[in-house]
BABAVEX-735105 format. One record per atom (N, C-alpha, C, CB): residue number from 1; residue in three letters; y, z, x; atom name. Coordinates in steps of 0.05 Angstrom, whole numbers. Each point is the difference from the previous one (the first is absolute). Last residue first. Glycine has a CB too. Layout:
REM BABAVEX-735105
REC pos code     py     pz     px site
REC NUM  ala      Y      Z      X   CA
...
REM end
This chain:
REM BABAVEX-735105
REC pos code     py     pz     px site
REC  99  thr   1446   1953   1785    N
REC  99  thr     -4     23    -27   CA
REC  99  thr     19     -5    -13    C
REC  99  thr    -18     38     17   CB
REC  98  his     14   -100     45    N
REC  98  his    -22     -3    -12   CA
REC  98  his      1     15    -21    C
REC  98  his    -22    -11     35   CB
REC  97  pro     99    -55     22    N
REC  97  pro     -4     27     -6   CA
REC  97  pro    -33      1    -22    C
REC  97  pro     67     10      5   CB
REC  96  tyr    -56    -91     73    N
REC  96  tyr     22     18    -23   CA
REC  96  tyr    -15     15     -8    C
REC  96  tyr     31    -28    -20   CB
REC  95  lys    -48    -30    100    N
REC  95  lys     -2     30     -3   CA
REC  95  lys     32     10    -24    C
REC  95  lys    -31      6     62   CB
REC  94  gln    -22    -94    -58    N
REC  94  gln    -29     30      6   CA
REC  94  gln     29     23     12    C
REC  94  gln    -68    -33     30   CB
REC  93  pro    121    -39    -36    N
REC  93  pro     -9      0    -19   CA
REC  93  pro    -29     27     -9    C
REC  93  pro     24    -54     10   CB
REC  92  thr     47     44     76    N
REC  92  thr    -16    -18     -6   CA
REC  92  thr    -14     11    -30    C
REC  92  thr     -6    -14     54   CB
REC  91  gln    111     12    -19    N
REC  91  gln    -36     15      9   CA
REC  91  gln    -27    -13    -10    C
REC  91  gln     22     47     -6   CB
REC  90  ala     82    -79     -8    N
REC  90  ala    -14     -1     33   CA
REC  90  ala    -29     22      8    C
REC  90  ala     59    -10     17   CB
REC  89  thr      3     30    -97    N
REC  89  thr     -9    -25     -5   CA
REC  89  thr    -16    -17     37    C
REC  89  thr     49      0    -51   CB
REC  88  his    -34    105     20    N
REC  88  his     24    -20     22   CA
REC  88  his    -21    -25    -14    C
REC  88  his     22     32     65   CB
REC  87  phe    -12     52   -136    N
REC  87  phe    -22     -7     23   CA
REC  87  phe     15    -25     18    C
REC  87  phe    -50     11    -34   CB
REC  86  val     53     82    -28    N
REC  86  val     17    -16      4   CA
REC  86  val     -8    -23     31    C
REC  86  val     34     42    -30   CB
REC  85  ala    -90     18    -50    N
REC  85  ala     11     -5     28   CA
REC  85  ala     17    -16     -1    C
REC  85  ala    -32     10     20   CB
REC  84  lys      6     43    -87    N
REC  84  lys    -22     10     14   CA
REC  84  lys      7     -7     29    C
REC  84  lys    -35     -6    -39   CB
REC  83  ile     86     29    -63    N
REC  83  ile      1    -13     22   CA
REC  83  ile    -14     19     24    C
REC  83  ile     44    -27    -21   CB
REC  82  ile    -51     28    -96    N
REC  82  ile     -3      9     28   CA
REC  82  ile      0    -14     27    C
REC  82  ile    -21     24    -27   CB
REC  81  ile     59     -3    -86    N
REC  81  ile     -5    -25     20   CA
REC  81  ile     -8     13     23    C
REC  81  ile     33    -33    -16   CB
REC  80  met    -51     74    -81    N
REC  80  met     17     -3     25   CA
REC  80  met     -3    -22     18    C
REC  80  met      0     46     -3   CB
REC  79  lys    -35     -6    -94    N
REC  79  lys     29    -10      6   CA
REC  79  lys      8     -1     26    C
REC  79  lys     11     15    -38   CB
REC  78  lys    -97     26     -2    N
REC  78  lys     17      9     14   CA
REC  78  lys     37    -18      8    C
REC  78  lys    -58     21     15   CB
REC  77  glu    -25    -66    -53    N
REC  77  glu      3     19    -11   CA
REC  77  glu     27     30      8    C
REC  77  glu    -54    -26     -6   CB
REC  76  glu     46    -65     53    N
REC  76  glu      2      4    -28   CA
REC  76  glu     13     23     -9    C
REC  76  glu    -36    -24     -1   CB
REC  75  asp     30      0     97    N
REC  75  asp    -24     18    -12   CA
REC  75  asp     24     -1    -27    C
REC  75  asp    -37     40     47   CB
REC  74  leu     28   -108     33    N
REC  74  leu     16      3    -13   CA
REC  74  leu    -11     18    -20    C
REC  74  leu     21    -39     13   CB
REC  73  thr     -7     -1     93    N
REC  73  thr    -22     10    -16   CA
REC  73  thr     25     10    -32    C
REC  73  thr    -45     22     54   CB
REC  72  tyr     77    -76     45    N
REC  72  tyr      4     18    -15   CA
REC  72  tyr    -31     -6    -25    C
REC  72  tyr     66      2     14   CB
REC  71  phe    -12    -42     82    N
REC  71  phe    -18      7    -12   CA
REC  71  phe      2     25    -22    C
REC  71  phe    -16    -22     40   CB
REC  70  val     92    -52     17    N
REC  70  val     -5     30    -11   CA
REC  70  val    -36     -1    -20    C
REC  70  val     71     11     -8   CB
REC  69  ile    -34    -72     86    N
REC  69  ile    -16     -2    -19   CA
REC  69  ile      4     27    -10    C
REC  69  ile    -32    -35     17   CB
REC  68  tyr     89    -24     72    N
REC  68  tyr    -15     25    -12   CA
REC  68  tyr     -1    -10    -32    C
REC  68  tyr     19     44     38   CB
REC  67  pro     47    -86     43    N
REC  67  pro    -33     -7     -8   CA
REC  67  pro    -21     26     -8    C
REC  67  pro      5    -40     37   CB
REC  66  phe    109     23    -74    N
REC  66  phe    -23      5     26   CA
REC  66  phe    -25      0     -1    C
REC  66  phe     26     23     13   CB
REC  65  lys     35    -51    -86    N
REC  65  lys     12    -12     31   CA
REC  65  lys    -15     16     18    C
REC  65  lys     49    -12     -9   CB
REC  64  thr    -65     24    -79    N
REC  64  thr      7    -21     -2   CA
REC  64  thr      9      1     28    C
REC  64  thr      6     -7    -49   CB
REC  63  leu    -91     56     22    N
REC  63  leu     30      4      9   CA
REC  63  leu      8    -32     -5    C
REC  63  leu     -2     46     43   CB
REC  62  met    -91    -25    -98    N
REC  62  met     15    -16     36   CA
REC  62  met     31     21     -3    C
REC  62  met    -20    -75      1   CB
REC  61  arg    -62    116    -59    N
REC  61  arg     15    -16      0   CA
REC  61  arg     18     -5     25    C
REC  61  arg     -8     11    -44   CB
REC  60  gly    -96     17     -2    N
REC  60  gly     18    -13      9   CA
REC  60  gly     22     -5      2    C
REC  60  gly    -24     -6     -4   CB
REC  59  arg    -79     66    -31    N
REC  59  arg     28    -32     -5   CA
REC  59  arg     24      6     14    C
REC  59  arg     -8    -13    -52   CB
REC  58  phe    -99     39     47    N
REC  58  phe     32     13      3   CA
REC  58  phe     12    -26      2    C
REC  58  phe     -3     48     29   CB
REC  57  asn    -96    -28    -59    N
REC  57  asn     25      6     -9   CA
REC  57  asn     32      7      6    C
REC  57  asn    -38      4    -13   CB
REC  56  leu    -42    -62     61    N
REC  56  leu     -1     16    -25   CA
REC  56  leu     12     -4    -17    C
REC  56  leu     -7     25     18   CB
REC  55  tyr     53    -65     49    N
REC  55  tyr    -24      6      5   CA
REC  55  tyr     -3     13    -15    C
REC  55  tyr     -4     -5     33   CB
REC  54  phe     78    -29    -47    N
REC  54  phe     -5    -17     27   CA
REC  54  phe    -29     -8      1    C
REC  54  phe     35     26     27   CB
REC  53  val     29    -30   -122    N
REC  53  val    -22     13     13   CA
REC  53  val     -2    -16     26    C
REC  53  val    -25     17    -43   CB
REC  52  arg    121    -23     -5    N
REC  52  arg    -27    -12     14   CA
REC  52  arg    -13     20     -8    C
REC  52  arg     10    -27     39   CB
REC  51  phe     60     71    -84    N
REC  51  phe      4    -24     19   CA
REC  51  phe    -26    -16     -1    C
REC  51  phe     32     24     32   CB
REC  50  tyr     -1     52   -104    N
REC  50  tyr    -22    -24      6   CA
REC  50  tyr     10    -23     22    C
REC  50  tyr    -17      6    -51   CB
REC  49  arg     91     64     32    N
REC  49  arg    -29     15      4   CA
REC  49  arg    -23    -18     -4    C
REC  49  arg     18     42    -16   CB
REC  48  val     80    -52    -10    N
REC  48  val    -20    -15      4   CA
REC  48  val    -24     11      5    C
REC  48  val     29    -27     11   CB
REC  47  lys     60     78      5    N
REC  47  lys     -9    -16    -31   CA
REC  47  lys    -18     -8     -4    C
REC  47  lys     27    -11     -4   CB
REC  46  leu    -34     67     92    N
REC  46  leu      2     10    -29   CA
REC  46  leu      6    -16    -32    C
REC  46  leu     15     33     36   CB
REC  45  ile    -23    -82     57    N
REC  45  ile    -21      6    -17   CA
REC  45  ile     -4     27    -24    C
REC  45  ile    -15    -25     43   CB
REC  44  asp     91    -11     -6    N
REC  44  asp    -13    -13    -11   CA
REC  44  asp    -13     13     -5    C
REC  44  asp      6    -29     13   CB
REC  43  ala     28     83     37    N
REC  43  ala     14      1    -19   CA
REC  43  ala     -5    -17    -30    C
REC  43  ala     27     13     41   CB
REC  42  val    -59     -8     53    N
REC  42  val    -10     21    -14   CA
REC  42  val     15     -6    -23    C
REC  42  val    -12     35     35   CB
REC  41  ala     40   -104     29    N
REC  41  ala    -25      8    -18   CA
REC  41  ala    -11     16    -23    C
REC  41  ala      0     -9     35   CB
REC  40  lys     79     23      3    N
REC  40  lys      2    -28    -21   CA
REC  40  lys    -22      0     -4    C
REC  40  lys     30    -30     13   CB
REC  39  asn    -26     94     60    N
REC  39  asn      9      9    -28   CA
REC  39  asn     -1    -21    -27    C
REC  39  asn     31     28     32   CB
REC  38  phe    -51    -62     64    N
REC  38  phe    -14     25     -7   CA
REC  38  phe      1      3    -25    C
REC  38  phe      8     21     36   CB
REC  37  asp     67    -57      4    N
REC  37  asp    -27    -34    -14   CA
REC  37  asp    -21     20     -7    C
REC  37  asp      2    -54     39   CB
REC  36  gln     60    106      7    N
REC  36  gln      6     -8    -34   CA
REC  36  gln    -17    -12    -14    C
REC  36  gln     39     -6      8   CB
REC  35  leu    -61     30     77    N
REC  35  leu      2     17    -24   CA
REC  35  leu     12     -2    -20    C
REC  35  leu     -7     19     23   CB
REC  34  phe     20    -75     48    N
REC  34  phe    -24     -1      1   CA
REC  34  phe    -17     27    -33    C
REC  34  phe     13    -19     72   CB
REC  33  lys     74      1    -36    N
REC  33  lys     -3    -19    -27   CA
REC  33  lys    -21      1     -4    C
REC  33  lys     28    -28      1   CB
REC  32  leu     -1     91     74    N
REC  32  leu      8      2    -33   CA
REC  32  leu    -15    -24    -10    C
REC  32  leu     50     20      1   CB
REC  31  ala    -66    -25     89    N
REC  31  ala     -6     18    -24   CA
REC  31  ala      7     14    -27    C
REC  31  ala     -9     -2     33   CB
REC  30  val     53    -68     20    N
REC  30  val    -20    -17     -8   CA
REC  30  val    -35     29    -13    C
REC  30  val     30    -55     48   CB
REC  29  lys     66     80    -11    N
REC  29  lys     -4    -17    -31   CA
REC  29  lys    -22    -18      0    C
REC  29  lys     48     -3     -9   CB
REC  28  lys    -58     69     85    N
REC  28  lys      9     12    -27   CA
REC  28  lys     10    -24    -24    C
REC  28  lys     17     43     32   CB
REC  27  ser    -57    -88     44    N
REC  27  ser     15     14     -1   CA
REC  27  ser      0     16    -23    C
REC  27  ser     16    -28     28   CB
REC  26  ala    -92    -17     38    N
REC  26  ala     21    -19    -14   CA
REC  26  ala     28     16     -4    C
REC  26  ala    -40    -27    -28   CB
REC  25  his    -47     62     67    N
REC  25  his      8    -17      6   CA
REC  25  his     15    -14     -7    C
REC  25  his    -24      8     10   CB
REC  24  glu     23     81    -33    N
REC  24  glu     -9      9     18   CA
REC  24  glu      5    -43     25    C
REC  24  glu    -42     63    -37   CB
REC  23  leu     36    -44    -59    N
REC  23  leu     27     19     18   CA
REC  23  leu      8    -12     22    C
REC  23  leu    -14     43     -9   CB
REC  22  tyr    -63    -72    -43    N
REC  22  tyr     28    -10     -6   CA
REC  22  tyr     17      7     23    C
REC  22  tyr     -5      5    -50   CB
REC  21  tyr    -73     39     42    N
REC  21  tyr     -4    -17     19   CA
REC  21  tyr     32    -26     -7    C
REC  21  tyr    -71     15      4   CB
REC  20  ala     56     68    -56    N
REC  20  ala      9      4     24   CA
REC  20  ala     -2    -24     29    C
REC  20  ala    -12     48    -25   CB
REC  19  thr    -15    -53    -71    N
REC  19  thr     41    -10      6   CA
REC  19  thr      2     12     23    C
REC  19  thr     29      4    -46   CB
REC  18  ala   -119    -10     32    N
REC  18  ala     10    -24     -6   CA
REC  18  ala     29      2     17    C
REC  18  ala    -27     -8    -50   CB
REC  17  asp    -24     79     29    N
REC  17  asp     -9     -5     20   CA
REC  17  asp     17    -38      2    C
REC  17  asp    -53     46     -5   CB
REC  16  glu     52     18    -60    N
REC  16  glu     23      5     13   CA
REC  16  glu    -12    -14     31    C
REC  16  glu     21     52    -33   CB
REC  15  met    -60    -80    -44    N
REC  15  met     25     -6     -5   CA
REC  15  met      4     11     31    C
REC  15  met     11      4    -60   CB
REC  14  gln    -89     20     54    N
REC  14  gln      2    -19      8   CA
REC  14  gln     23    -14      4    C
REC  14  gln    -36      6    -14   CB
REC  13  lys     22     85    -24    N
REC  13  lys      4    -10     43   CA
REC  13  lys     -4    -26     -8    C
REC  13  lys    -25     38     40   CB
REC  12  arg     17    -28   -134    N
REC  12  arg     24     16     23   CA
REC  12  arg      4     -3     27    C
REC  12  arg     -8     29    -24   CB
REC  11  ala    -72    -49    -25    N
REC  11  ala     16    -28    -11   CA
REC  11  ala     32     13     16    C
REC  11  ala    -32    -20    -63   CB
REC  10  ala    -36     81     85    N
REC  10  ala    -11    -21      3   CA
REC  10  ala     22    -19      2    C
REC  10  ala    -40     14    -22   CB
REC   9  pro     41     64    -38    N
REC   9  pro     10     -6     23   CA
REC   9  pro      1     -7     34    C
REC   9  pro      5     17    -38   CB
REC   8  thr      2    -51    -73    N
REC   8  thr    -19     17     14   CA
REC   8  thr      9      5     29    C
REC   8  thr    -38    -17    -29   CB
REC   7  ile     87      7    -61    N
REC   7  ile      1    -15     28   CA
REC   7  ile    -16     14     12    C
REC   7  ile     41    -18      4   CB
REC   6  leu    -12      2   -121    N
REC   6  leu     -8     25     21   CA
REC   6  leu     -7    -21     33    C
REC   6  leu    -29     44    -49   CB
REC   5  ile     74    -50    -47    N
REC   5  ile      2    -12     23   CA
REC   5  ile     -7     22      6    C
REC   5  ile     28    -37      4   CB
REC   4  ser    -33     14   -115    N
REC   4  ser     23     17     23   CA
REC   4  ser    -12     -4     21    C
REC   4  ser     19     38    -21   CB
REC   3  tyr      0    -83    -84    N
REC   3  tyr    -18     10     33   CA
REC   3  tyr     15      2     19    C
REC   3  tyr    -37    -22     -6   CB
REC   2  ala     50     31    -99    N
REC   2  ala      5     -9     13   CA
REC   2  ala    -22      8     35    C
REC   2  ala     49     -3    -42   CB
REC   1  met    -51      6    -75    N
REC   1  met      7     21     32   CA
REC   1  met      5    -27     20    C
REC   1  met    -41     51     -3   CB
REM end
């Protein structure tokens, strides 16, 4: 059985904020490239699942072209990948997700 993806409301908000930032401060093209990079990271997580553990049980997959990490947890029992945060790498690691 394949794993499914769940994006938490907090992660969705972070993704929307990043997209809005690129729309406002760069261009629509850059914002679309950010979304493409995010979608590729999610596709990679679906394929591999076991990227580096950053903190406790939070795994992370860095985006390729943008300074963000997609933090997620695995629910092996439910076969679910839960995206908890879309984290800008310039932030302090003390702001890593905790729940």
